[in-house]
SEKOLMAR-466581 format. One record per residue (C-alpha): residue in three letters; x, y, z. Coordinates in pm, 1 decimal, always signed. Layout:
NODE,ALA,X,Y,Z;
...
This chain:
NODE,MET,+0.0,+0.0,+0.0;
NODE,LYS,+288.8,+238.6,+73.1;
NODE,ALA,+447.0,+156.5,-261.2;
NODE,ALA,+116.7,+207.4,-442.0;
NODE,GLU,+82.5,+555.7,-293.6;
NODE,LEU,+418.3,+650.4,-448.2;
NODE,VAL,+414.2,+460.3,-777.1;
NODE,CYS,+48.5,+454.0,-881.8;
NODE,PRO,-175.2,+641.5,-636.4;
NODE,GLU,-472.4,+611.9,-872.0;
NODE,LYS,-458.0,+231.0,-826.6;
NODE,ARG,-440.4,+243.4,-447.4;
NODE,GLN,-800.5,+132.4,-397.8;
NODE,ALA,-746.6,-166.2,-628.0;
NODE,PHE,-455.5,-281.5,-412.3;
NODE,ALA,-661.6,-222.1,-97.1;
NODE,ASN,-931.2,-458.7,-227.5;
NODE,ILE,-687.0,-749.6,-252.8;
NODE,SER,-757.7,-998.9,+25.5;
NODE,LEU,-477.2,-1109.8,+253.0;
NODE,THR,-371.3,-1474.0,+238.8;
NODE,ARG,-491.6,-1717.5,+501.5;
NODE,ASN,-137.5,-1758.6,+633.4;
NODE,THR,-98.2,-1383.1,+676.9;
NODE,ILE,-428.6,-1356.6,+864.1;
NODE,ALA,-336.6,-1654.6,+1082.8;
NODE,GLU,+2.4,-1500.9,+1163.1;
NODE,ARG,-157.4,-1169.1,+1259.2;
NODE,ILE,-407.8,-1342.7,+1486.7;
NODE,SER,-123.0,-1534.4,+1650.8;
NODE,GLU,+74.9,-1213.5,+1699.1;
NODE,LEU,-225.9,-1037.2,+1853.2;
NODE,SER,-287.9,-1331.2,+2084.7;
NODE,ALA,+76.2,-1342.9,+2193.5;
NODE,ASP,+77.9,-967.4,+2256.6;
NODE,LEU,-239.3,-981.4,+2469.3;
NODE,ASP,-96.9,-1274.7,+2663.9;
NODE,SER,+225.2,-1081.7,+2724.0;
NODE,GLN,+32.8,-776.7,+2847.6;
NODE,LEU,-169.5,-991.3,+3086.6;
NODE,LYS,+146.6,-1149.0,+3230.4;
NODE,GLN,+286.8,-801.8,+3297.2;
NODE,ARG,-32.5,-687.7,+3467.5;
NODE,VAL,-52.2,-1001.1,+3681.4;
NODE,LYS,+283.7,-914.6,+3835.2;
NODE,SER,+138.5,-589.1,+3970.5;
NODE,PHE,-169.8,-745.7,+4131.2;
NODE,ILE,-199.1,-698.5,+4506.7;
NODE,ALA,-515.1,-913.1,+4504.3;
NODE,PHE,-697.7,-1116.7,+4243.5;
NODE,SER,-1000.6,-1340.1,+4208.1;
NODE,VAL,-1086.5,-1619.5,+3967.9;
NODE,ALA,-1412.9,-1731.3,+3807.4;
NODE,ILE,-1444.8,-2069.4,+3636.1;
NODE,ASP,-1721.7,-2245.8,+3449.1;
NODE,GLU,-1728.8,-2584.4,+3279.3;
NODE,SER,-1974.1,-2658.8,+2999.4;
NODE,THR,-2001.3,-2906.9,+2712.4;
NODE,ASP,-1985.7,-2779.0,+2353.1;
NODE,ILE,-2170.4,-2918.2,+2049.9;
NODE,THR,-1896.1,-3177.3,+1990.7;
NODE,ASP,-1941.5,-3321.4,+2343.9;
NODE,VAL,-1608.4,-3181.7,+2460.9;
NODE,ALA,-1613.7,-3021.8,+2804.5;
NODE,GLN,-1471.4,-2668.5,+2788.6;
NODE,LEU,-1341.6,-2500.5,+3103.5;
NODE,ALA,-1357.7,-2120.2,+3087.3;
NODE,ILE,-1126.5,-1934.7,+3326.8;
NODE,PHE,-1152.3,-1562.6,+3404.9;
NODE,ILE,-925.9,-1352.8,+3624.8;
NODE,ARG,-983.1,-1014.7,+3788.0;
NODE,GLY,-708.7,-831.9,+3972.2;
NODE,VAL,-634.8,-493.1,+4125.9;
NODE,ASP,-300.1,-315.5,+4156.8;
NODE,GLU,-172.3,-57.6,+4405.9;
NODE,THR,-343.5,+226.9,+4218.8;
NODE,LEU,-676.7,+39.5,+4248.5;
NODE,THR,-686.0,-16.3,+3873.3;
NODE,VAL,-902.3,-319.8,+3805.5;
NODE,THR,-807.1,-563.9,+3531.1;
NODE,GLU,-1055.3,-828.0,+3423.2;
NODE,GLU,-957.9,-1069.9,+3147.2;
NODE,PHE,-1058.6,-1399.2,+2994.9;
NODE,LEU,-760.8,-1614.3,+3083.5;
NODE,GLU,-801.7,-1940.0,+2894.6;
NODE,LEU,-1047.6,-2190.4,+2751.4;
NODE,VAL,-926.2,-2538.4,+2842.1;
NODE,PRO,-1073.1,-2840.6,+2660.3;
NODE,MET,-1132.1,-3131.5,+2900.1;
NODE,MET,-1094.0,-3427.6,+2668.3;
NODE,ASP,-1140.3,-3700.2,+2931.0;
NODE,THR,-1306.6,-3682.6,+3272.2;
NODE,THR,-1418.1,-3362.6,+3445.7;
NODE,THR,-1358.4,-3453.0,+3808.3;
NODE,ALA,-1263.6,-3193.3,+4066.5;
NODE,GLU,-901.7,-3303.8,+4039.4;
NODE,ASP,-903.3,-3259.1,+3660.1;
NODE,ILE,-1062.0,-2914.2,+3677.1;
NODE,PHE,-835.9,-2798.0,+3958.7;
NODE,GLY,-527.4,-2916.8,+3771.6;
NODE,SER,-632.6,-2721.3,+3462.3;
NODE,VAL,-694.9,-2406.8,+3668.2;
NODE,VAL,-356.6,-2434.3,+3838.7;
NODE,ALA,-180.3,-2483.2,+3505.2;
NODE,ALA,-353.2,-2180.1,+3350.7;
NODE,LEU,-273.5,-1953.3,+3645.7;
NODE,ASP,+84.8,-2073.1,+3671.4;
NODE,ARG,+130.4,-2005.4,+3299.7;
NODE,VAL,+70.1,-1632.7,+3352.8;
NODE,GLY,+275.1,-1629.4,+3672.3;
NODE,VAL,+23.1,-1538.0,+3941.9;
NODE,ASP,+124.2,-1503.5,+4305.8;
NODE,TRP,-108.2,-1757.3,+4469.9;
NODE,SER,-77.8,-1591.9,+4809.2;
NODE,ARG,-267.6,-1290.8,+4669.2;
NODE,ALA,-576.0,-1486.2,+4563.2;
NODE,VAL,-882.7,-1368.9,+4755.9;
NODE,SER,-1184.5,-1542.7,+4600.3;
NODE,LEU,-1314.6,-1803.1,+4360.1;
NODE,ALA,-1651.9,-1801.1,+4182.1;
NODE,THR,-1802.8,-2126.2,+4050.4;
NODE,ASP,-2140.0,-2280.7,+3979.8;
NODE,GLY,-2309.4,-2513.1,+4226.2;
NODE,ALA,-2194.1,-2844.6,+4075.6;
NODE,PRO,-2071.0,-3102.1,+4332.6;
NODE,SER,-1729.8,-3122.3,+4165.2;
NODE,MET,-1693.7,-2746.4,+4213.3;
NODE,VAL,-1824.5,-2690.2,+4565.8;
NODE,GLY,-1777.9,-3027.2,+4734.5;
NODE,LYS,-1665.8,-2973.0,+5096.6;
NODE,LYS,-1405.0,-3249.7,+5098.8;
NODE,ALA,-1265.8,-3264.0,+4746.4;
NODE,GLY,-1432.4,-2988.2,+4544.0;
NODE,VAL,-1240.2,-2743.0,+4329.8;
NODE,ALA,-1322.7,-2457.2,+4567.2;
NODE,THR,-1190.6,-2653.6,+4864.8;
NODE,LYS,-868.0,-2746.4,+4684.1;
NODE,PHE,-820.1,-2388.4,+4567.9;
NODE,LYS,-874.3,-2250.4,+4917.3;
NODE,ASP,-636.7,-2502.3,+5074.6;
NODE,LYS,-362.9,-2411.3,+4826.5;
NODE,VAL,-400.2,-2039.2,+4890.7;
NODE,GLN,-413.1,-2072.8,+5269.0;
NODE,ALA,-106.4,-2294.6,+5266.8;
NODE,LEU,+84.7,-2003.7,+5112.2;
NODE,ASN,-50.4,-1700.6,+5300.8;
NODE,GLY,-143.1,-1878.0,+5624.9;
NODE,GLY,-463.9,-1678.8,+5662.6;
NODE,ASP,-833.4,-1738.7,+5622.7;
NODE,ARG,-919.3,-1435.4,+5408.8;
NODE,PHE,-1040.3,-1634.8,+5111.4;
NODE,TRP,-1400.3,-1649.4,+4992.9;
NODE,THR,-1589.4,-1871.4,+4754.5;
NODE,PHE,-1897.5,-1751.3,+4569.9;
NODE,HIS,-2176.8,-1905.0,+4370.8;
NODE,CYS,-2161.8,-1731.6,+4031.8;
NODE,ILE,-2432.5,-1464.1,+4015.6;
NODE,LEU,-2523.4,-1560.1,+3657.0;
NODE,HIS,-2595.8,-1916.4,+3764.0;
NODE,GLN,-2796.8,-1788.7,+4059.9;
NODE,GLU,-3006.4,-1570.5,+3832.1;
NODE,ALA,-3054.0,-1857.2,+3586.3;
NODE,LEU,-3178.6,-2085.6,+3864.4;
NODE,CYS,-3401.7,-1809.8,+3999.3;
NODE,CYS,-3542.0,-1746.0,+3652.7;
NODE,LYS,-3629.0,-2114.6,+3611.6;
NODE,SER,-3796.3,-2124.2,+3952.0;
NODE,LEU,-4015.8,-1819.9,+3890.7;
NODE,LYS,-4361.1,-1907.3,+3763.1;
NODE,MET,-4389.5,-1653.1,+3484.6;
NODE,ASP,-4592.2,-1849.7,+3229.7;
NODE,HIS,-4899.7,-1629.8,+3268.8;
NODE,VAL,-4682.7,-1332.3,+3167.4;
NODE,MET,-4434.8,-1485.5,+2925.3;
NODE,GLU,-4697.4,-1675.1,+2726.3;
NODE,VAL,-4869.0,-1352.9,+2623.6;
NODE,VAL,-4543.4,-1165.1,+2566.6;
NODE,VAL,-4378.8,-1438.9,+2357.4;
NODE,ARG,-4693.1,-1494.3,+2151.4;
NODE,THR,-4717.7,-1122.4,+2079.6;
NODE,VAL,-4347.6,-1088.7,+1995.5;
NODE,ASN,-4360.3,-1390.8,+1765.5;
NODE,PHE,-4669.3,-1252.6,+1593.5;
NODE,ILE,-4475.3,-935.7,+1510.5;
NODE,ARG,-4128.0,-1077.2,+1444.5;
NODE,SER,-4202.4,-1406.1,+1267.4;
NODE,ARG,-4405.3,-1246.0,+986.6;
NODE,GLY,-4215.2,-1022.2,+748.9;
NODE,LEU,-4507.7,-794.1,+673.1;
NODE,ASN,-4594.1,-747.7,+1039.9;
NODE,HIS,-4232.2,-678.0,+1126.0;
NODE,ARG,-4195.7,-414.5,+853.0;
NODE,GLN,-4521.6,-246.2,+947.6;
NODE,PHE,-4430.2,-243.5,+1317.2;
NODE,ASP,-4084.5,-98.6,+1243.8;
NODE,LYS,-4248.5,+173.7,+1034.3;
NODE,LEU,-4477.3,+253.9,+1326.2;
NODE,LEU,-4174.8,+286.5,+1554.1;
NODE,ARG,-3989.0,+508.0,+1306.3;
NODE,ASP,-4291.6,+734.1,+1278.9;
NODE,SER,-4280.9,+765.7,+1658.9;
NODE,ASN,-3902.9,+838.5,+1652.8;
NODE,ILE,-3825.7,+515.1,+1839.4;
NODE,THR,-3494.0,+356.5,+1743.7;
NODE,HIS,-3515.9,+19.2,+1920.0;
NODE,SER,-3746.9,-269.6,+1840.7;
NODE,LEU,-3851.0,-600.6,+1997.9;
NODE,PRO,-3588.1,-875.3,+2036.0;
NODE,TYR,-3672.4,-1243.4,+2001.9;
NODE,HIS,-3706.1,-1453.1,+2317.1;
NODE,THR,-3532.6,-1789.6,+2339.9;
NODE,GLU,-3504.9,-2035.2,+2629.3;
NODE,VAL,-3138.0,-2103.7,+2549.6;
NODE,ARG,-3035.2,-1742.8,+2606.5;
NODE,TRP,-3220.2,-1697.1,+2934.8;
NODE,LEU,-3091.9,-1342.5,+2972.3;
NODE,SER,-3309.4,-1243.2,+2677.2;
NODE,ARG,-3618.3,-1289.6,+2895.9;
NODE,GLY,-3544.6,-972.4,+3087.8;
NODE,ALA,-3457.7,-785.4,+2766.8;
NODE,VAL,-3779.4,-895.1,+2599.1;
NODE,LEU,-3994.5,-793.3,+2896.7;
NODE,ARG,-3822.4,-458.2,+2928.9;
NODE,HIS,-3854.5,-373.1,+2560.1;
NODE,PHE,-4210.3,-504.0,+2555.9;
NODE,PHE,-4310.0,-280.6,+2845.6;
NODE,ASP,-4132.2,+22.6,+2699.6;
NODE,LEU,-4316.4,-25.5,+2368.9;
NODE,ARG,-4650.2,-126.3,+2520.4;
NODE,GLU,-4840.6,+168.8,+2371.3;
NODE,GLU,-4705.0,+109.6,+2020.2;
NODE,ILE,-4762.4,-265.7,+2049.6;
NODE,GLY,-5117.3,-201.6,+2167.5;
NODE,GLN,-5187.9,+22.1,+1869.3;
NODE,PHE,-5040.2,-227.2,+1625.3;
NODE,MET,-5215.9,-532.1,+1769.5;
NODE,GLU,-5550.5,-353.7,+1785.4;
NODE,LYS,-5506.4,-254.1,+1421.5;
NODE,LYS,-5447.6,-622.1,+1346.4;
NODE,GLU,-5752.5,-710.5,+1562.4;
NODE,ASN,-5562.1,-971.6,+1762.0;
NODE,ARG,-5806.5,-1104.8,+2023.8;
NODE,CYS,-5533.9,-1251.2,+2245.3;
NODE,TRP,-5377.0,-907.6,+2274.1;
NODE,ASN,-5704.9,-724.5,+2333.9;
NODE,TYR,-5783.5,-948.5,+2630.3;
NODE,ASN,-5440.0,-925.5,+2789.2;
NODE,LEU,-5405.1,-557.1,+2715.4;
NODE,ARG,-5668.6,-496.1,+2982.8;
NODE,ASN,-5538.7,-753.2,+3231.2;
NODE,GLY,-5162.9,-788.9,+3186.1;
NODE,TYR,-5003.1,-449.3,+3243.4;
NODE,GLY,-5002.9,-461.6,+3622.4;
NODE,THR,-4859.2,-813.2,+3634.2;
NODE,LEU,-4598.7,-734.2,+3369.8;
NODE,HIS,-4489.6,-421.1,+3555.5;
NODE,SER,-4456.0,-620.3,+3878.8;
NODE,TRP,-4235.8,-879.3,+3710.3;
NODE,LEU,-4016.3,-609.3,+3558.3;
NODE,ILE,-3960.1,-459.1,+3902.7;
NODE,LEU,-3866.7,-803.6,+4034.4;
NODE,LEU,-3625.5,-865.9,+3747.1;
NODE,ASN,-3457.7,-528.7,+3799.4;
NODE,THR,-3399.1,-604.7,+4167.8;
């Protein structure tokens, strides 16, 4: 590109449109990864305290993947939070296997184990078992180095919210909301007409789909649905949807109550 600017500047765009080779792209990705890893190793050395969050889940190829995150703070109270490593667990996923993978990942970046202050996991027995769980092994290793008891283990807040969301009986709310959203989003004509209605009202956001797999979308759907309730009411009444007309009169109070609960 530098040569093209000097030799044939009128052809510069033609050279810019040439795709890089796969090897070049792969090398750049490797260089970026190595640079990020090097920066993290330098930051880890300055941590006066750090915490770790781990989660093990199975991918679509039936391989267990262990995700490891680290958050640390230095003397200036600058917080660093990074995704440390994704470790494939090709065999068993016992507490010993998971703990060994966590230790290897942390040792690779050179952490000072005596400065570990907490570990966040899900509620699986292999993670939180009192005698041989990952949390117990992690805590024992840290306390053996610093000799204190200032180490805490936490149940990951995302898992807590997921369990809470499954326990809440929200069918009488979600059934109406999902049916209404699907009526608008799953039909091209309805979706275009609804988006035009929003543009005419100077509203820039629309309704997202709801899916059980991405449980976090439930809160997003309810929040957007409630924010757009007037526009949805106008649209559904124009379409003469009987399900909506019935729940329009009876569902606002319940929906508002659930939104308050979700926000808290």
